[in-house]
C-alpha positions in Angstrom: 115.0 127.3 212.6 115.1 126.3 209.1 114.6 129.9 207.9 117.7 131.2 210.4 119.9 128.3 209.0 119.3 129.6 205.6 120.0 133.1 206.5 123.3 132.0 208.1 124.4 130.1 205.2 123.9 133.0 202.7 125.8 135.1 205.2 128.8 132.6 205.3 128.6 132.6 201.4 128.7 136.5 201.1 131.6 136.6 203.8 133.5 134.1 202.2 133.4 135.7 198.8 134.0 139.1 200.4 137.2 137.9 201.8 138.2 135.3 199.3 141.8 136.0 198.6 143.4 136.7 195.2 146.8 135.6 194.4 148.7 137.0 191.2 151.8 135.2 189.6 154.8 136.6 191.7 158.0 135.5 193.3 156.6 134.4 196.4 155.5 131.7 198.6 151.9 131.5 199.5 150.0 129.1 202.0 146.4 128.9 201.6 143.5 126.6 200.9 141.4 128.8 199.3 141.4 131.6 196.5 141.8 132.7 193.0 145.1 132.3 191.1 146.0 134.3 188.0 148.9 135.2 185.9 151.0 138.3 186.9 148.5 140.6 185.3 145.8 139.7 187.6 142.2 139.4 186.4 141.9 142.5 184.3 145.4 142.9 182.5 147.8 140.8 180.4 150.6 139.3 181.8 154.2 141.0 181.6 156.4 140.7 178.8 159.9 138.9 179.4 158.5 137.6 182.5 160.5 134.9 184.5 158.6 134.2 187.5 158.7 131.4 190.3 155.7 130.9 192.6 154.9 128.1 195.2 151.5 127.5 196.8 151.1 125.0 199.6 148.3 123.8 201.7 148.2 125.7 205.0 146.1 122.5 206.5 147.7 119.2 207.6 147.2 116.1 205.4 145.9 118.0 202.6 147.0 118.2 198.7 147.0 121.6 197.1 144.6 121.6 193.9 144.4 124.1 191.2 142.0 124.3 188.6 142.4 126.3 185.6 139.1 127.6 184.3 141.0 129.4 181.2 144.5 129.3 180.1 145.9 131.0 177.2 149.5 132.0 176.7 151.5 132.3 173.3 151.9 129.0 171.7 155.5 127.7 171.5 156.9 130.9 172.9 155.9 131.4 176.5 155.4 128.5 178.9 154.3 127.2 182.5 156.1 124.6 184.0 154.3 122.9 187.2 156.4 120.8 189.8 155.1 118.7 192.7 156.7 120.0 195.5 158.0 123.5 197.2 160.8 124.1 194.6 161.6 123.8 191.1 164.0 121.0 192.0 161.0 118.9 192.5 159.7 116.5 190.0 157.8 118.4 187.5 154.1 117.4 186.6 153.8 119.5 183.6 156.8 120.4 181.8 156.7 123.7 179.5 153.2 124.0 178.8 152.2 126.2 176.1 149.0 127.5 174.2 145.9 126.5 175.6 147.0 123.1 176.8 146.0 123.5 180.7 142.5 125.1 179.8 139.9 123.3 182.0 142.7 121.0 183.6 143.1 120.3 187.6 146.3 119.7 189.0 146.9 118.3 192.1 150.3 117.5 194.3 150.9 114.3 195.4 152.1 113.5 198.6 153.9 117.0 199.1 151.1 119.5 199.9 152.9 122.0 197.4 152.7 123.0 193.7 155.6 125.1 192.2 154.7 127.2 189.1 157.4 128.7 186.8 156.2 131.0 184.3 158.3 132.5 181.2 157.0 134.8 178.6 158.8 136.6 175.7 158.7 140.3 174.7 156.3 140.1 171.6 152.5 139.0 172.2 151.0 138.7 175.5 147.6 136.6 175.3 145.0 136.8 178.0 146.9 134.5 180.7 145.1 132.4 182.9 142.3 132.0 185.7 142.2 129.4 188.3 141.0 128.1 191.6 142.8 127.0 194.5 141.6 124.5 197.0 143.0 121.9 199.4 141.8 118.2 199.1 142.6 115.2 201.5 145.5 113.5 200.9 144.7 110.4 199.1 145.2 107.1 201.1 146.8 104.3 198.8 144.6 101.3 198.7 144.2 98.2 196.2 141.3 95.8 195.1 140.5 92.2 195.2 138.3 90.2 193.1 136.7 86.7 193.5 134.2 85.1 191.1 131.5 82.3 191.6 132.6 80.0 188.9 136.2 80.2 187.5 139.2 81.9 189.2 141.3 85.1 189.5 145.3 85.1 189.3 146.9 88.6 189.7 145.3 90.4 186.9 143.4 87.6 185.0 140.1 86.3 185.1 139.4 82.8 184.1 135.8 82.3 183.6 133.6 79.2 182.9 132.5 79.1 179.2 128.8 80.2 178.8 127.8 80.1 182.6 127.0 83.3 184.2 128.7 84.2 187.3 128.7 86.4 190.5 131.8 88.7 190.8 132.6 90.0 194.3 134.7 93.2 194.5 136.5 94.3 197.5 138.8 97.4 198.4 141.9 96.4 200.4 142.4 99.7 202.6 145.8 99.4 204.5 146.1 103.2 205.1 142.6 103.6 206.4 141.8 106.4 209.2 144.9 108.0 208.5 143.5 111.2 207.4 139.9 110.0 206.5 137.8 106.9 206.5 137.6 104.1 203.7 135.5 101.3 203.5 133.5 99.1 200.9 130.3 100.8 202.2 131.4 104.3 201.1 133.5 103.5 198.0 132.0 103.3 194.4 132.8 100.3 192.4 132.5 100.1 188.5 133.2 97.0 186.5 133.2 97.7 182.8 132.9 94.3 180.7 131.5 93.8 177.4 130.3 97.3 176.4 128.4 97.3 180.0 129.2 99.1 183.2 128.1 97.5 186.6 127.9 99.2 189.6 128.3 97.8 193.2 130.6 95.1 194.6 128.5 92.0 194.4 127.4 91.8 190.6 125.6 89.0 188.7 126.9 88.8 185.0 124.9 87.1 182.5 125.8 88.9 179.4 128.7 86.4 178.5 130.8 87.1 175.3 133.7 84.7 174.7 135.0 87.3 172.2 135.2 89.9 174.9 138.6 89.3 176.5 139.0 92.2 179.0 137.3 94.1 181.9 138.2 97.1 183.8 137.6 97.8 187.7 137.4 101.2 188.9 136.9 101.9 192.7 136.6 105.4 194.0 136.8 106.0 197.5 134.9 108.7 199.7 137.6 111.2 199.1 137.2 110.9 195.4 140.5 109.2 195.1 140.3 106.1 192.7 142.4 103.2 191.2 141.7 101.6 188.1 142.8 97.9 187.1 142.9 96.2 183.8 141.8 92.5 183.8 142.4 90.1 180.9 139.4 87.4 180.4 140.0 84.1 179.6 137.3 81.4 178.8 137.9 78.2 180.4 136.8 75.0 178.2 133.2 74.0 177.7 133.0 70.2 178.8 130.8 67.6 177.1 129.6 64.6 178.9 128.3 61.4 177.6 126.9 58.7 179.7 125.9 55.1 178.8 124.6 52.3 180.7 124.3 48.6 180.5 120.7 48.6 180.3 118.1 51.4 180.5 115.5 49.1 182.4 116.4 46.7 184.9 114.5 44.4 187.5 114.5 45.4 191.2 117.5 43.5 192.7 119.6 44.1 189.6 122.7 46.0 189.4 123.4 48.6 186.5 126.6 49.3 185.0 127.2 52.9 184.2 130.0 54.5 182.0 130.8 58.1 181.3 133.4 59.9 178.9 133.7 63.9 178.5 135.7 66.2 175.8 136.1 69.6 174.8 136.8 70.7 171.2 138.2 74.1 172.7 139.8 72.5 175.7 143.2 73.8 174.9 142.9 76.9 173.0 140.7 78.6 175.5 143.2 78.1 178.6 145.0 81.1 179.6 146.3 81.8 175.9 146.7 85.5 176.4 149.0 87.3 178.9 149.2 91.1 179.2 151.3 93.6 181.1 149.5 96.8 181.6 152.1 98.9 183.3 153.2 102.0 181.5 157.0 102.4 181.3 158.9 105.3 180.0 162.0 105.1 177.6 163.8 108.0 178.0 167.0 109.3 176.4 170.0 107.1 176.7 173.0 105.5 175.1 172.7 101.8 175.3 170.7 102.0 178.4 168.1 99.2 178.4 164.8 98.9 180.3 162.6 95.7 180.9 159.2 94.8 181.7 158.0 91.2 182.8 155.0 89.2 182.1 154.8 85.9 184.5 152.9 83.3 182.8 151.1 80.7 184.9 149.1 78.5 182.8 147.8 75.0 182.6 150.3 74.0 180.3 153.6 73.0 181.9 155.9 72.0 179.1 158.1 73.6 176.6 157.7 75.7 173.2 158.1 73.1 170.5 156.7 74.8 167.5 157.3 78.4 166.4 153.5 78.7 165.8 152.7 78.0 169.2 153.7 81.6 170.0 150.9 83.3 167.8 152.0 87.1 168.6 153.8 89.6 170.8 151.7 92.6 170.6 153.1 96.0 172.1 151.2 99.2 172.2 153.9 102.1 172.2 155.0 105.5 170.9 158.4 106.7 170.0 159.9 109.6 167.9 162.9 107.9 166.6 162.8 104.0 165.1 166.6 104.0 164.8 167.0 104.6 168.3 165.6 101.4 169.5 166.0 97.5 169.9 163.2 95.5 171.2 163.9 92.0 172.4 161.8 89.2 173.8 163.6 87.0 176.5 161.8 83.4 177.7 162.1 82.2 181.4 165.2 80.1 180.5 167.0 83.2 178.9 166.7 82.5 175.2 165.7 85.6 173.1 164.9 86.8 170.0 164.8 90.4 168.4 161.5 91.8 167.4 162.8 95.2 166.2 166.5 96.5 165.6 167.9 100.0 166.0 167.0 100.9 162.3 164.3 103.1 160.3 166.0 106.4 161.3 163.3 109.1 162.2 160.2 106.7 161.4 157.8 107.4 164.0 156.1 104.6 166.2 152.4 105.7 167.3 152.0 109.5 167.7 154.8 110.8 169.9 155.6 114.3 170.9 159.0 114.9 169.1 160.4 117.1 172.0 163.4 116.1 174.1 162.4 118.5 176.7 158.8 117.5 176.9 158.3 114.0 178.5 154.5 114.1 178.2 153.3 110.6 176.6 151.9 110.6 173.4 149.4 108.2 171.7 150.4 104.6 171.4 149.6 102.3 168.2 149.2 98.7 168.4 152.3 96.5 166.7 152.0 92.9 166.8 155.1 90.5 165.8 154.2 87.5 164.4 155.1 84.7 162.0 151.8 83.8 161.1 150.6 85.8 158.1 152.0 89.2 159.1 150.7 92.2 157.0 154.0 93.7 156.8 157.4 92.4 156.9 160.1 93.4 159.5 160.5 97.0 160.5 163.8 97.5 159.1 162.5 96.9 155.9 159.3 98.7 156.1 160.8 101.8 157.4 160.3 105.2 155.6 157.6 103.7 153.2 154.6 105.2 154.8 153.5 108.5 155.8 150.9 110.4 157.9 149.8 113.9 159.0 148.9 114.3 162.8 148.7 116.6 165.7 150.4 115.8 168.7 148.8 116.1 172.2 150.9 119.1 172.9 149.4 120.8 169.8 152.3 120.2 167.3 151.3 119.5 163.6 153.4 116.9 161.7 153.0 116.6 157.8 153.8 113.9 155.7 156.0 112.0 158.5 157.5 108.8 158.2 155.6 106.0 160.3 154.8 102.8 161.1 151.1 101.7 160.6 149.4 99.9 163.4 149.5 96.3 162.3 151.1 92.8 162.3 154.9 92.7 161.6 157.5 90.1 161.0 160.1 89.9 163.7 163.7 90.3 163.1 164.7 87.1 164.4 162.7 83.7 163.8 160.9 82.5 166.6 162.7 79.3 166.0 165.0 80.8 168.7 162.4 80.2 171.5 162.0 76.4 170.8 162.7 74.8 174.1 161.5 77.8 176.3 159.2 76.9 179.2 155.8 78.3 178.7 155.4 79.2 182.5 157.8 81.8 184.1 158.9 85.2 183.6 159.0 86.4 179.8 160.9 89.8 179.7 160.5 92.5 177.0 163.7 94.4 176.8 163.8 97.8 175.3 167.4 99.3 174.5 167.6 103.2 173.8 170.7 103.6 171.7 171.1 107.4 171.0 171.0 110.2 173.7 168.0 111.9 172.1 164.3 111.2 171.4 162.2 109.3 173.8 158.9 107.3 174.0 156.5 105.1 176.1 155.3 101.5 176.1 151.8 101.5 177.5 151.2 97.6 177.5 152.4 94.7 175.9 151.2 90.9 175.7 151.8 87.4 174.6 149.3 85.1 172.9 149.9 81.6 172.8 148.2 79.0 170.4 147.7 76.1 173.0 145.7 74.2 170.3 149.2 73.0 169.3 150.2 71.6 172.5 150.3 68.3 173.9 146.4 67.5 174.7 147.3 64.8 177.3 149.5 67.2 179.3 146.9 69.9 179.7 144.1 67.3 180.0 145.3 65.5 182.9 145.8 68.7 185.1 142.6 70.2 184.7 139.8 67.9 185.7 138.5 66.1 188.9 135.6 63.8 187.8 133.1 61.5 190.0 129.8 59.9 190.3 126.9 61.0 192.5 123.7 59.6 193.5 120.6 61.1 192.9 118.0 58.8 194.3 119.9 55.9 193.2 122.5 54.0 195.3 126.2 53.5 193.9 128.1 50.5 195.4 131.2 51.1 193.5 132.7 53.7 191.2 135.9 55.2 189.9 136.6 58.3 187.6 134.8 57.2 184.6 132.6 54.0 185.7 130.1 53.2 188.3 127.8 50.3 189.5 124.3 51.5 190.6 121.8 49.3 192.9 118.5 50.8 193.0 116.7 50.2 196.3 112.9 50.4 194.8 111.1 50.4 192.0 110.3 53.4 189.5 112.7 55.8 187.9 116.4 56.3 189.5 118.9 59.2 188.6 122.5 59.0 188.5 125.0 62.1 188.0 128.5 62.3 186.5 130.2 65.6 187.6 133.3 67.0 186.0 134.9 69.9 187.9 137.9 72.0 186.4 141.0 73.1 188.7 139.5 76.6 188.2 136.1 75.6 189.6 133.7 75.1 186.8 131.3 72.4 187.3 129.8 70.4 184.3 127.2 67.5 185.2 125.2 65.2 183.3 122.7 62.5 184.4 121.0 59.2 183.5 117.6 57.8 184.3 117.0 54.0 184.9 113.7 52.3 185.2 113.2 49.5 187.7 110.7 47.3 187.0 108.2 46.3 189.5 108.3 42.5 188.8 111.0 41.0 190.6 111.4 37.6 188.7 109.0 36.1 186.4 110.3 33.6 183.8 110.0 30.0 182.5 112.8 28.1 184.0 113.8 24.8 182.2 111.8 21.7 182.4 110.7 21.9 186.2 109.2 25.5 187.0 106.5 27.3 184.9 107.4 30.5 187.0 109.3 31.9 190.0 108.7 35.0 192.1 111.1 36.2 194.9 109.7 39.1 197.0 109.9 41.8 198.3 113.5 42.9 197.4 115.1 44.5 199.2 113.3 43.1 202.4 114.0 43.9 206.2 112.7 40.6 207.5 110.7 38.2 205.4 111.1 36.6 202.1 108.8 35.0 200.0 109.5 32.5 197.2 106.6 31.5 195.0 107.4 28.4 192.7 105.1 27.1 190.1 106.3 23.5 189.6 105.4 21.4 186.7 105.2 18.4 188.8 106.0 17.5 192.2 110.0 17.9 193.1 112.3 18.1 196.0 113.6 21.7 196.1 116.8 22.7 197.9 117.7 26.3 198.7 121.0 27.7 199.9 121.5 31.5 200.9 125.2 32.6 200.5 127.0 36.1 201.0 129.0 38.1 198.6 132.1 36.1 199.5 130.4 33.0 198.7 130.2 31.6 202.1 126.8 29.9 202.7 124.9 31.4 205.4 121.5 29.3 205.4 120.3 26.1 203.5 116.6 25.0 203.3 115.3 21.5 202.1 111.7 20.7 201.0 110.6 17.4 200.1 108.1 16.2 197.5 106.7 19.8 196.8 103.3 19.3 195.0 102.7 20.3 191.4 101.4 24.0 190.9 101.9 27.1 192.9 103.9 26.7 196.2 104.9 29.5 198.6 107.9 29.4 200.7 108.4 32.0 203.3 111.7 32.6 205.0 112.9 35.1 207.8 116.0 36.8 206.8 117.8 37.2 210.2 121.4 38.0 209.3 123.2 41.3 208.7 122.3 43.7 206.3 123.8 43.5 202.9 123.9 41.6 199.6 123.3 38.0 199.5 122.4 35.3 196.7 119.7 32.7 196.8 120.4 29.6 194.8 117.4 27.3 194.1 118.3 23.7 193.1 115.6 21.3 191.4 117.0 18.0 190.7 119.7 18.8 187.6 118.6 22.4 187.2 119.7 25.7 189.2 119.0 29.2 189.3 120.6 32.0 191.5 119.1 35.3 192.2 120.5 38.4 194.2 118.4 39.5 197.4 119.2 42.7 199.6 118.8 42.6 203.4 118.2 46.1 204.9 
């Protein structure tokens, strides 16, 4: 049987290749899910001179996208072009605009939601290169999905993960498949999860991470479903405060029946500077040509600090990763949640580049972004108006164009045009907006991400502190008879070592615990009492029934005993006339309710009181 299957497989392979279709570039409309795709010269010849050809290739199967992989691609650079549209006509949105040279060599182009790709090829009359060789196939249409993250210690808020400082943690990753089974099946069991953090890549959707680095402040989650469709999301990592706890007690050794007073306090040197101080928007947005047209991107700040900006240094920096081919074209403005704003960059600097753009109004392919941070805290450069046209570089853009001695802004820190004093009074929490205005109908660019960094160490400690903690005492093998957020009273019920715990829990779920151990002596009472008694022992304490009192009297005395509850009400009285000198043992049945009581012994004008516990 295995041999027959093998032979059939070979036969299928041969037939499939014998009858594989070949499509040369031509003014036609093709429905297929397999075959070879060449320029109009085919496999053996070069393409035509002065060509202007449009060809559409569509999937001939339902719920499939057309995919074209270029094994080789070589047309005359800067004179011959191939444009690819996502759809069945040249009126569709283009995916690759006026590609030239060898730019598509090794590239796969796949339709998105249309099942069709339209190719438009133009050549000149002089030089014809080898053209292209490509494979056609159909793939299942991707079903949109999203992700969700939970952490064992800390919290997740949108694209921010707040972790407990120096604490290993479990991270659980989930896919949310709202379009499952429309064309194929999706589930966590068939998806591949990759979580990149601190130079490591973790696989699986339940991950234990103990390689913690407080200097590593980002992670990337990628989920790939069974169809090869994937999503990637960038997460900002914030490290929550390390809480230090100190516990003290009134004594470290007590006698059975005595209570112990416990006190705790906690603090953190990094409590404020490490709480949600970096906020990033990773959504790429295009800055097309325009004349006074503005484009906006928003970061929603949701921090533990609920008041306003009171000092310009509270805003450490505003950083933008971007590229643009004409500095004199753009204004960049920062608006805070209440509408106050400052200008970070104004439309000056003429043709000074930001990043490495593709300086071509027809080509809207993104270039390479550089990081530009605007700050008033020791910036390396002045504002961009004063720094324009001072620095030059040479580079090759992503379309293959070479720029020599081009004016540009180095990636670094710059002084903003407006002082951040214009943001005094802004609420920290809420929507912060980056507004980019394109002033000239030429040149374009991209912003790949931008972020705000606050210095919370300058903020009011009490405001943040009161919103972060929930603290309480808990019993180990010791009994607590009263407590508040900082203090407790313990009453051990036996002799030996007893442990009391103090717990501090942040609103993000980070738990910090410290403990104290108290030793309880096995001698209940033994002491020289004034002039009437050599020693006094009362046992057992606690008791469930019988109580013994041993008195070593100096000489015969009348002895009176009162037992009262914690309110002071006398429960029982005992009187003994003319007890002899030396040791005397008094036995008494404790037949009242469980609780704490006080035993008072009166001998002539001397009295002594001891606590007893009825269980």
